[in-house]
C-alpha positions in Angstrom: -34.3 22.1 -27.6 -36.0 21.1 -24.1 -37.2 23.4 -21.6 -34.4 23.0 -19.1 -31.8 23.5 -21.8 -33.5 26.8 -22.9 -33.6 28.0 -19.3 -29.9 27.2 -18.9 -29.0 29.0 -22.1 -31.0 31.9 -20.9 -29.2 32.2 -17.7 -25.8 32.0 -19.4 -26.6 34.8 -21.7 -27.9 37.0 -18.8 -24.8 36.4 -16.9 -22.7 37.2 -20.1 -24.7 40.6 -20.4 -24.0 41.6 -16.8 -22.7 45.4 -16.5 -19.3 46.1 -15.6 -20.5 47.9 -12.4 -22.2 44.6 -11.6 -19.1 42.8 -11.8 -17.1 45.4 -9.6 -20.0 45.1 -6.9 -19.5 41.3 -7.0 -15.9 41.7 -6.4 -16.5 44.1 -3.4 -19.1 41.8 -2.1 -16.8 38.9 -2.2 -15.0 40.0 1.0 -18.3 40.2 2.9 -19.3 36.8 1.5 -16.0 35.2 2.9 -16.9 36.9 6.3 -20.3 35.2 6.1 -18.8 31.9 6.1 -17.7 31.2 2.5 -14.4 30.0 1.6 -12.9 29.6 -1.9 -16.5 30.1 -3.4 -18.0 27.2 -1.3 -20.3 27.6 1.7 -18.7 26.2 4.7 -20.2 23.0 6.0 -21.8 23.4 9.3 -20.3 20.7 11.7 -23.8 19.8 13.3 -25.8 16.8 12.8 -28.7 16.5 15.6 -29.6 12.9 14.4 -26.0 11.8 14.8 -25.7 13.3 18.3 -29.1 11.9 19.3 -28.1 8.3 18.1 -24.7 8.0 19.7 -25.8 9.7 23.1 -28.6 7.0 23.3 -26.0 4.1 22.6 -23.6 5.6 25.1 -20.5 4.9 23.2 -18.8 7.9 25.1 -18.1 7.7 28.7 -20.3 9.8 31.2 -19.3 13.5 31.3 -17.1 13.3 28.1 -19.7 14.0 25.3 -18.8 17.8 25.0 -15.1 17.0 24.6 -16.1 14.1 22.0 -17.9 16.6 19.9 -15.4 19.3 20.3 -12.8 16.9 19.0 -14.9 15.8 16.1 -15.2 19.5 14.9 -11.4 20.3 15.2 -9.3 19.4 12.1 -7.4 16.2 12.0 -3.6 16.7 13.0 -1.1 15.5 10.3 0.7 12.2 11.1 3.6 10.6 9.5 5.2 7.1 9.8 8.7 6.3 9.0 8.9 2.9 6.9 10.6 0.6 9.5 12.0 -2.3 7.2 14.6 0.0 5.3 18.1 0.4 6.8 17.7 4.2 6.2 14.7 4.3 8.9 17.1 5.5 11.7 18.9 7.9 9.5 15.5 9.7 8.4 14.6 9.6 11.9 17.8 11.3 13.0 17.5 13.8 10.1 13.9 14.6 11.2 14.8 15.3 14.9 18.0 17.1 14.4 16.9 19.1 11.4 13.4 19.6 10.4 11.7 19.4 13.9 14.2 22.0 15.3 13.2 24.4 12.6 9.6 24.2 13.6 10.5 25.3 17.1 9.0 28.8 18.1 7.4 29.0 14.7 3.9 30.6 14.2 1.5 30.2 11.3 -1.6 32.2 10.8 -1.3 33.4 14.6 -1.2 29.6 15.8 1.9 28.4 17.4 3.2 25.4 15.8 3.9 22.3 18.1 7.0 20.4 17.4 5.9 16.9 16.4 5.6 14.3 19.0 6.1 10.4 18.7 2.8 8.5 18.9 3.3 6.9 22.5 1.9 3.5 21.4 3.8 3.0 18.1 7.2 1.1 18.3 10.5 2.6 18.1 9.3 6.2 17.6 8.4 5.5 14.0 5.2 7.5 14.0 4.7 11.2 14.8 2.0 13.6 14.8 1.7 17.3 14.8 -1.2 19.9 15.3 -0.4 21.1 11.7 -3.3 20.2 9.4 -2.7 19.2 5.8 -4.0 22.5 4.5 -1.6 24.5 6.7 1.2 22.3 5.7 0.5 22.6 1.9 -0.2 26.4 2.0 2.3 27.9 4.4 5.5 29.5 3.1 7.3 29.0 6.3 6.6 25.4 6.2 7.6 25.0 2.4 10.8 23.0 3.1 9.2 20.6 5.6 6.3 20.1 3.2 8.8 19.4 0.3 10.7 17.1 2.5 7.4 15.0 3.3 6.3 14.9 -0.2 9.7 13.7 -1.7 10.2 11.0 1.1 6.7 9.8 0.6 7.3 9.4 -3.0 10.6 7.5 -2.2 8.8 5.2 0.3 10.6 6.3 3.2 7.9 7.9 4.9 4.1 7.3 4.8 1.5 10.1 5.6 -1.0 8.0 7.3 -3.8 8.7 9.8 -2.8 7.5 13.3 -5.7 5.1 13.8 -4.9 3.4 10.6 -1.7 2.2 11.7 -3.4 -0.1 14.4 -4.7 -2.9 12.6 -1.3 -4.0 11.1 0.4 -3.8 14.5 -2.4 -6.0 16.1 -2.0 -8.6 13.1 1.4 -9.2 14.7 2.7 -10.4 11.2 6.1 -12.1 10.9 8.4 -12.6 7.8 7.2 -16.2 7.1 3.6 -15.5 7.2 1.3 -15.5 4.3 -1.0 -12.4 4.4 -4.3 -11.4 2.8 -5.4 -7.8 2.6 -9.0 -8.1 1.6 -9.9 -4.5 1.0 -6.5 -2.9 0.6 -6.9 0.4 -1.4 -5.3 3.0 -1.0 -2.7 0.9 0.5 -1.3 2.4 3.7 -1.9 -0.4 5.7 -0.6 -2.7 3.0 2.7 -0.9 3.1 3.0 -1.7 7.0 2.5 -5.2 6.3 5.2 -5.3 3.7 7.7 -3.8 6.1 7.0 -6.6 8.5 7.7 -9.1 6.0 11.2 -7.3 5.5 12.0 -7.1 9.1 15.4 -8.6 8.3 16.9 -6.7 5.5 19.6 -9.3 5.0 17.0 -11.6 3.6 16.0 -10.5 0.1 13.2 -13.2 -0.3 11.2 -13.8 3.0 9.1 -16.9 3.1 5.8 -15.0 3.5 4.0 -12.7 1.0 1.1 -10.2 1.0 -1.7 -10.6 -1.4 -3.4 -7.2 -1.4 -7.0 -7.2 -3.0 -9.5 -4.5 -3.9 -12.9 -4.7 -5.6 -12.2 -1.2 -7.6 -10.2 -1.8 -10.5 -9.0 1.8 -10.6 -8.1 2.0 -6.9 -5.9 -1.2 -7.5 -3.5 1.1 -9.5 -3.3 3.4 -6.6 -2.6 0.4 -4.5 0.2 -0.7 -7.0 1.7 2.8 -6.7 1.9 2.7 -3.0 3.3 -0.9 -2.9 6.0 -0.1 -5.6 7.5 2.3 -3.3 8.8 -0.3 -1.1 10.2 -2.4 -3.9 9.2 -5.9 -2.5 9.4 -9.1 -4.5 6.6 -10.5 -2.1 3.5 -8.4 -2.9 0.7 -9.1 -5.4 -2.1 -6.9 -6.1 -5.4 -8.5 -7.4 -8.9 -7.4 -8.4 -11.8 -9.2 -6.8 -14.9 -8.7 -4.8 -13.7 -9.5 -1.2 -17.0 -11.0 -0.2 -16.4 -13.9 -2.7 -12.6 -13.7 -3.3 -11.7 -17.0 -4.8 -10.0 -19.8 -2.9 -6.3 -20.2 -4.2 -4.2 -23.5 -4.8 -0.5 -24.0 -4.3 1.5 -26.8 -5.2 3.0 -28.7 -2.1 5.5 -31.4 -3.1 3.6 -32.1 -6.4 0.1 -32.0 -4.7 -2.4 -29.1 -5.0 -3.5 -28.0 -1.6 -5.8 -25.0 -0.6 -3.9 -22.1 0.2 -5.0 -20.9 3.8 -3.4 -17.5 5.1 -1.7 -17.1 8.4 -2.9 -13.5 8.9 -5.8 -11.8 7.3 -6.6 -7.8 7.4 -10.3 -7.2 7.0 -10.5 -3.4 6.8 -14.1 -3.5 5.3 -15.9 -0.6 3.5 -17.9 1.3 6.1 -20.0 4.6 6.6 -16.9 6.3 7.9 -18.3 8.5 10.6 -15.0 8.2 12.5 -13.5 10.2 9.7 -15.5 13.4 10.3 -12.5 15.4 11.1 -11.1 15.0 7.6 -14.2 14.2 5.5 -16.6 17.1 6.5 -19.1 16.0 3.9 -20.0 13.2 6.5 -21.6 15.8 8.9 -24.4 16.6 6.6 -24.8 13.1 4.8 -24.7 11.1 7.9 -27.6 8.8 8.4 -28.1 5.4 10.2 -29.2 4.1 6.6 -25.7 4.0 5.5 -24.8 1.4 8.3 -27.8 -0.7 7.7 -27.1 -1.0 4.1 -23.4 -1.9 4.6 -23.8 -4.4 7.5 -24.6 -7.4 5.2 -21.6 -6.9 2.9 -19.3 -6.3 6.0 -20.5 -9.7 7.4 -20.0 -11.5 4.0 -16.4 -10.2 3.8 -15.5 -11.1 7.4 -17.0 -14.6 6.9 -15.0 -15.1 3.5 -11.9 -13.9 5.5 -12.7 -16.3 8.3 -13.0 -19.3 5.7 -9.6 -18.6 4.3 -7.7 -18.3 7.7 -5.5 -21.2 8.9 -6.3 -22.8 12.1 -4.2 -20.7 14.7 -4.3 -17.7 12.3 -5.3 -14.4 13.2 -7.6 -12.0 11.5 -8.2 -8.3 12.3 -11.6 -6.8 11.5 -11.5 -2.9 11.5 -13.8 0.0 10.4 -13.3 3.8 10.6 -16.9 3.8 11.9 -18.2 4.1 15.5 -21.5 2.4 14.8 -22.1 -1.0 16.6 -24.3 -2.1 13.6 -20.9 -2.1 11.4 -18.7 -3.1 14.4 -20.0 -5.4 17.3 -23.1 -6.7 15.3 -20.8 -8.1 12.7 -18.3 -9.7 15.0 -21.3 -11.1 17.3 -22.8 -12.7 14.2 -19.6 -14.1 13.0 -18.8 -15.6 16.3 -22.3 -17.1 16.5 -22.3 -18.7 13.1 -18.6 -20.0 13.6 -20.0 -22.2 16.6 -16.7 -22.0 18.6 -14.4 -22.0 15.4 -13.4 -18.3 16.0 -12.8 -16.3 19.2 -12.0 -12.7 20.1 -8.4 -12.4 21.2 -7.5 -10.1 24.2 -5.0 -7.6 22.8 -5.5 -5.2 25.8 -1.7 -5.4 26.5 -0.2 -5.4 23.0 -0.2 -1.6 22.3 0.8 0.0 25.7 0.1 3.7 25.5 -3.1 3.4 23.4 -6.3 4.6 24.8 -9.3 2.6 23.9 -12.9 1.7 25.0 -14.1 -1.8 25.4 -16.7 -3.0 22.8 -20.4 -2.7 23.8 -22.4 -5.7 24.7 -25.8 -4.0 24.3 -27.0 -1.7 21.5 -30.2 -0.8 19.6 -31.0 -0.3 15.9 -32.4 3.0 14.8 -33.9 3.7 11.3 -33.2 6.9 9.3 -36.4 8.5 10.6 -35.3 8.0 14.4 -37.2 4.9 15.1 -35.7 2.5 17.5 -35.7 -1.3 17.8 -34.3 -3.1 20.6 -34.9 -6.7 19.4 -35.6 -8.4 16.1 -39.1 -9.3 17.2 -40.1 -5.7 17.3 -39.3 -5.0 13.6 -42.4 -4.9 11.6 -42.4 -7.0 8.4 -42.4 -3.9 6.1 -38.8 -3.2 7.6 -37.5 -6.8 7.1 -35.6 -5.9 3.9 -33.7 -3.1 5.6 -33.1 -4.5 9.2 -31.8 -7.9 9.6 -31.7 -10.2 12.6 -27.7 -10.2 12.5 -28.0 -6.5 13.5 -29.1 -7.1 17.1 -27.1 -8.6 20.1 -27.5 -12.2 20.8 -30.5 -12.6 23.1 -29.0 -15.6 25.1 -27.0 -13.9 27.9 -24.7 -16.7 28.4 -23.8 -16.9 24.8 -23.3 -13.1 24.7 -20.8 -13.4 27.7 -18.9 -16.1 26.2 -18.4 -14.0 23.1 -16.4 -11.4 25.3 -17.4 -8.4 23.0 -15.5 -6.4 25.5 -12.4 -7.3 23.9 -13.2 -5.3 20.9 -11.3 -1.8 20.7 -13.2 1.4 20.1 -10.9 4.6 19.5 -12.6 7.9 20.3 -11.4 11.0 18.8 -11.0 13.1 21.9 -8.7 10.6 23.9 -5.6 10.9 21.9 -6.5 13.6 19.3 -7.1 11.0 16.5 -10.0 9.8 14.2 -12.6 7.3 15.5 -12.0 3.7 14.8 -12.9 0.2 15.6 -10.8 -3.1 15.7 -11.3 -6.6 16.7 -8.9 -9.4 16.6 -10.1 -13.0 16.0 -8.1 -16.0 16.2 -9.3 -19.3 14.5 -9.5 -22.5 16.7 -10.8 -25.0 14.2 -12.5 -25.1 10.5 -15.6 -23.1 10.0 -18.6 -25.5 10.5 -19.6 -25.5 6.7 -16.0 -26.4 5.8 -15.6 -29.4 8.0 -15.4 -32.6 6.0 -18.4 -35.0 6.2 -18.3 -38.7 4.9 -18.2 -38.6 0.9 -21.4 -38.6 -0.8 -22.6 -41.9 -2.4 -21.4 -42.4 -5.9 -18.2 -40.1 -5.4 -14.6 -41.9 -5.7 -13.4 -42.8 -2.4 -9.7 -43.2 -3.8 -7.5 -40.3 -3.4 -6.4 -38.8 -6.7 -2.8 -39.2 -8.1 -0.6 -36.6 -7.2 -0.5 -33.7 -9.8 2.9 -32.8 -10.9 2.8 -29.1 -11.5 4.9 -27.9 -14.5 7.9 -25.8 -13.3 6.8 -23.2 -15.6 2.9 -24.0 -15.3 0.4 -21.2 -15.6 -1.8 -18.4 -14.2 -4.2 -15.3 -13.7 -7.3 -13.8 -15.2 -10.9 -14.5 -15.2 -12.8 -14.7 -12.0 -14.8 -17.8 -13.1 -14.1 -21.4 -13.7 -13.1 -22.8 -10.3 -14.4 -19.6 -8.5 -17.8 -20.2 -9.9 -17.6 -23.8 -8.9 -16.9 -22.7 -5.4 -19.9 -20.1 -5.4 -22.2 -23.2 -5.9 -20.7 -25.4 -3.0 -23.1 -26.0 -0.3 -22.6 -26.9 3.2 -21.2 -30.2 3.7 -18.6 -30.3 0.9 -15.0 -30.3 2.3 -11.8 -28.9 1.2 -10.5 -32.2 -0.4 -13.7 -32.1 -2.9 -12.8 -28.6 -3.7 -9.3 -29.6 -4.5 -10.4 -32.4 -6.8 -13.0 -30.5 -8.6 -10.8 -27.7 -9.0 -8.0 -29.9 -10.5 -10.4 -31.4 -13.0 -11.6 -28.1 -14.2 -8.0 -26.8 -14.6 -6.6 -29.8 -16.2 -9.4 -29.7 -18.9 -8.3 -26.1 -19.8 -5.7 -25.2 -22.4 -2.5 -24.1 -20.9 0.5 -22.5 -22.4 3.9 -23.3 -20.4 5.1 -20.4 -18.4 2.4 -18.0 -19.4 0.4 -16.8 -16.4 -2.7 -14.8 -17.6 -4.5 -13.4 -20.7 -3.0 -12.3 -23.9 -1.7 -8.7 -23.8 -4.5 -6.6 -24.8 -4.7 -3.7 -22.4 -8.2 -2.4 -23.4 -10.7 -1.1 -21.0 -13.4 -3.6 -20.4 -16.4 -3.6 -18.4 -14.6 -4.5 -15.3 -11.3 -2.6 -15.7 -8.2 -3.2 -17.9 -7.4 -6.4 -19.3 -3.7 -7.0 -17.9 -0.8 -8.2 -19.7 0.4 -11.7 -18.9 3.1 -12.8 -16.4 5.5 -15.1 -18.4 8.1 -16.9 -16.5 11.6 -17.1 -18.1 12.2 -20.9 -19.2 15.1 -22.8 -18.1 16.7 -23.0 -21.4 16.1 -19.3 -22.6 19.4 -18.1 -24.1 18.4 -14.6 -22.6 20.0 -15.6 -19.3 23.4 -16.9 -19.4 24.9 -13.6 -20.9 23.3 -11.8 -17.9 24.6 -14.5 -15.4 28.1 -14.3 -16.9 28.3 -10.3 -17.0 27.2 -9.9 -13.3 28.8 -13.2 -12.1 25.6 -14.2 -10.4 25.7 -16.3 -7.5 24.8 -19.9 -8.2 22.1 -19.7 -5.7 20.4 -17.0 -7.7 16.8 -18.2 -8.1 16.4 -17.7 -11.8 13.1 -19.6 -11.9 11.6 -16.5 -10.4 12.3 -14.2 -13.3 9.2 -13.1 -15.2 8.3 -10.6 -18.0 5.0 -9.3 -19.2 5.2 -10.2 -22.9 4.6 -13.6 -24.8 5.9 -12.0 -28.0 8.8 -9.9 -29.3 11.8 -8.6 -27.4 11.7 -8.9 -23.6 12.4 -5.3 -22.5 11.9 -5.7 -18.8 12.8 -8.5 -16.5 10.9 -8.7 -13.1 11.3 -10.9 -10.0 9.0 -12.5 -7.3 9.6 -14.6 -4.6 9.2 -18.3 -5.0 6.1 -18.5 -2.8 4.4 -16.1 -5.1 5.6 -17.9 -8.2 3.8 -20.9 -6.8 0.6 -18.8 -6.3 0.9 -17.4 -9.8 1.4 -20.7 -11.5 -1.5 -22.6 -9.8 -4.2 -20.2 -10.2 -4.7 -19.1 -13.7 -8.3 -19.2 -14.0 -8.9 -18.1 -10.6 -7.2 -14.7 -10.1 -7.2 -11.4 -11.9 -3.6 -10.2 -11.1 -3.1 -6.4 -11.5 0.6 -6.3 -10.6 3.4 -8.4 -8.8 7.2 -8.5 -9.0 9.9 -5.8 -8.8 11.9 -4.7 -11.9 15.6 -5.9 -11.8 16.6 -5.5 -15.3 16.0 -3.3 -18.1 17.0 -3.8 -21.9 19.5 -1.3 -23.3 18.3 -0.4 -27.1 22.1 -0.7 -28.0 22.8 -3.4 -25.5 24.0 -5.8 -28.1 27.2 -3.6 -28.5 28.2 -4.7 -24.9 28.7 -8.0 -23.3 25.1 -7.7 -21.7 22.1 -6.4 -23.3 20.4 -5.6 -19.9 21.3 -3.0 -17.3 20.3 -3.2 -13.7 17.3 -1.4 -12.4 17.4 0.6 -9.2 13.9 -0.6 -8.3 15.2 -4.0 -7.5 18.9 -3.4 -6.6 18.5 -4.1 -2.9 17.0 -7.6 -3.9 19.5 -8.4 -6.5 22.6 -7.1 -4.9 23.3 -10.0 -2.7 23.5 -12.3 -5.7 25.9 -10.0 -7.8 29.5 -10.9 -7.4 31.2 -8.7 -10.3 31.0 -5.0 -11.5 30.7 -3.7 -8.0 32.3 -0.4 -7.3 33.0 0.6 -3.5 32.5 4.3 -3.4 33.1 6.9 -0.7 30.6 9.4 0.7 32.2 12.1 -1.3 32.0 10.1 -4.3 28.3 9.6 -3.8 27.6 13.2 -3.4 29.5 13.8 -6.9 27.5 10.9 -8.6 24.2 12.2 -7.3 24.8 15.9 -7.9 26.5 15.7 -11.4 25.2 14.2 -14.5 28.4 12.5 -16.0 31.2 12.9 -13.7 34.6 12.1 -15.2 36.3 9.1 -13.4 39.2 11.1 -12.6 36.9 13.3 -10.4 36.2 10.3 -8.2 38.4 9.3 -5.3 41.7 7.3 -6.2 40.3 4.1 -4.9 37.0 4.4 -6.9 39.0 5.2 -10.0 41.4 2.3 -9.7 38.3 0.0 -9.3 36.5 1.5 -12.3 39.2 2.2 -14.7 39.6 -1.4 -16.0 35.8 -2.2 -16.2 34.3 -2.7 -19.6 31.5 -0.4 -20.5 28.0 -1.3 -19.2 26.0 -1.3 -16.1 27.6 -1.3 -12.6 26.8 -1.5 -8.9 28.0 1.5 -6.6 28.1 0.5 -3.0 28.9 2.8 -0.1 29.6 1.1 3.2 29.5 3.1 6.4 32.3 3.6 8.7 31.3 2.7 12.2 34.4 4.5 13.4 33.0 7.9 12.2 29.5 8.0 14.0 29.1 11.6 12.5 28.8 10.4 9.0 26.1 8.5 7.3 25.5 5.3 9.1 23.4 3.2 6.6 24.6 1.4 3.4 23.7 2.6 0.0 23.5 0.7 -3.1 23.0 2.5 -6.4 22.8 1.4 -10.1 25.3 3.2 -12.5 26.5 3.1 -15.9 30.5 3.0 -16.7 30.9 4.9 -19.8 34.0 5.7 -21.9 35.5 8.1 -19.6 32.7 8.7 -17.0 30.3 7.1 -14.6 26.7 8.1 -14.3 23.9 6.9 -11.9 20.4 5.6 -12.9 18.3 6.6 -9.7 14.9 8.2 -9.7 14.8 11.9 -8.8 13.1 11.5 -5.3 15.5 8.7 -4.4 18.4 11.0 -5.3 16.9 13.8 -3.2 16.5 11.3 -0.1 20.2 10.3 -0.3 21.4 13.9 -0.5 19.3 14.8 2.6 20.6 11.8 4.5 24.1 13.3 3.7 23.1 16.8 5.1 22.7 18.5 1.7 19.6 20.3 1.2 18.0 20.7 -2.3 17.4 24.2 -3.4 13.7 24.6 -3.9 14.0 27.1 -6.8 16.5 24.9 -8.6 14.4 21.8 -8.1 11.4 23.5 -9.8 13.5 24.0 -12.8 14.0 20.2 -13.0 17.7 20.2 -11.5 18.9 18.8 -8.2 21.5 21.7 -7.2 22.5 21.5 -3.5 23.7 24.2 -1.3 27.3 22.8 -1.7 27.2 22.4 -5.3 25.6 25.8 -6.0 28.7 27.3 -4.4 31.3 25.3 -6.3 31.9 25.8 -10.1 31.5 23.0 -12.7 33.7 21.8 -15.4 34.4 23.9 -18.5 31.5 23.7 -21.1 33.7 22.2 -23.8 34.9 19.5 -21.4 31.4 18.5 -20.6 30.3 18.4 -24.1 33.0 16.0 -25.1 32.2 13.7 -22.2 28.5 13.7 -22.9 29.1 12.9 -26.8 31.2 9.8 -25.6 28.5 8.8 -23.2 25.8 8.8 -25.8 27.4 6.1 -27.7 28.0 4.1 -24.6 24.9 4.5 -22.4 21.5 3.2 -23.0 19.1 5.8 -24.6 16.4 7.6 -22.7 13.5 5.3 -23.8 15.1 2.2 -22.3 15.9 3.9 -19.0 12.5 3.6 -17.6 11.7 5.5 -14.3 15.3 5.0 -13.1 16.5 7.9 -15.2 13.9 10.3 -13.8 15.7 13.4 -12.9 19.1 12.0 -14.2 19.7 15.3 -16.1 21.4 17.0 -13.1 23.6 20.1 -12.9 27.2 19.8 -13.7 
């Protein structure tokens, strides 16, 4: 045993032998210790850092006379902010529910002696869809008076109807100005709050199930990619793909355009780079004691490489937003200035001063200096001693040429200061691409290379895709200045065509073992045209001839297909043409699940709630129109008998064969006091009853929208009893038992229900 181990064991033995009276003294002293600045056993972090103050005062990032307010704001906890997801038709209903019910309950409320301010809309966010309050997250979680409001936030967040997102984090997607037809790349996407905003923008028109655009969300951290998947899944979009790459060398993708492979250039790119995070001091208080200029100096190179890679993949006329949650010009203006300089006019800063009226911001700096962690300043690269050249680089300094500097218009960058609108600190710059980057412009062909264009490459309709970040990506890393996009396409095609491909299989074999760089994902397998699995589904649900069956995929090459997923045709194109280039973590939404006892019915697959809003426009059969009262019964009772539902619903359902059904509620515009958004639910028609397959949080969401509040104590027991249903009595026990036994034969078992059955066991 080593000396340190012996010492540790000795300390443990001494603690175990401690006398009881010592323990009592310790217990008494704990109160004093709390008074002395301890909380929960941890010392309170002192919110001071002299080097931080010295650095930013010298750089003059804060206007004259506002320094004290700036520091005071940094020491205050960050207010809680929430955003209502704008693309769902339920957004207005949630806003109405918040205003009329939850915000009213917060009026005249005091928590720990502090008056609770009623949440206010963010003045610069469109349509009152973002709100902030002086309540910190800690108070929201722990205060009994706010328990109902907190439960509402947690449940609606899980359903994807609300995002609890920092105010300044909402700015980059708004400035990206994305539209439904745009191809969007989010380079450093995790944890995913900005990605969800971008998905909402794609689905601005809810009547279009498959927008032309898509979002490819990337993150270098494999584990954080799964957090990203969780966030994106809440929005149930067929137009999102999560990939796992180093953003600074994210591979160039190919797409098939009329039988010819072309490079995929993005219309919009969000480049929210890793940063030192000194703008987040209000929520990440560790930054106070850990802050040093070394963090910025170390990150500058990576940030510049990521921004450069983004600019390369942007289409001409496209827009890229570069953002950090740092106030440091080394991570902000220095990166932008260096990128503009090496773009030689291909990029320019856009003037977005009028795009978010109501937002307060400071213009970007045009002059700054570099400071080492020891407090030594350098105004120019020439002043930096040779010994510091590995730590400090020329790109960290502003351009010397005043004309060049003026032409960059660095004042068009936006710096958000915490004390101006009670937010975190943030930096945003919006770049527009005017022409190809200088090193991507095509020169004359090198001697010896073929001058003839290649024959068109006809992509197999069920071609392949996804996994290793080598092959063509490796080829591209070796590209030197002077090789144009056409050469990249030709060499990539050669490399791909030499590989072994399996029709319709996109990715590696199903072996989900943890590797050095994360899990090895299951493949993406598109359903072939002649697959016998599809005709029974098409017949059972009377699918419209326009249904894009080619976009259906599974995640297995062998055995029974248990889940069917759906992607947009544009993402299918990306998947099929990039098998050796991309490591895809997740894409597509689940639209059908196999019933274990499905062979007894006309169709082996039931509908999945996750994809019902995408699938519903194509379904022409097995649709039951229900009333608002029917919806309440279906969501609060487990297996209600058909005769419990309205006569109109009963007449539609009584002649239907057993199996999956769509339950549709259409709002009545002549009754404005009732729920004014349509609801589509997946259900199961049993022998004598109907049940819904809706995840628990989604059930609670619909009940809230109908004015029914879930009782907290009942919910903890795993039921979803409402104020109304608690008062009313359920059917006799023997009747329920009979109904359930009949249902067991008809309905799919729990194993095949997936997440849709979560919370299905509701009170009778």
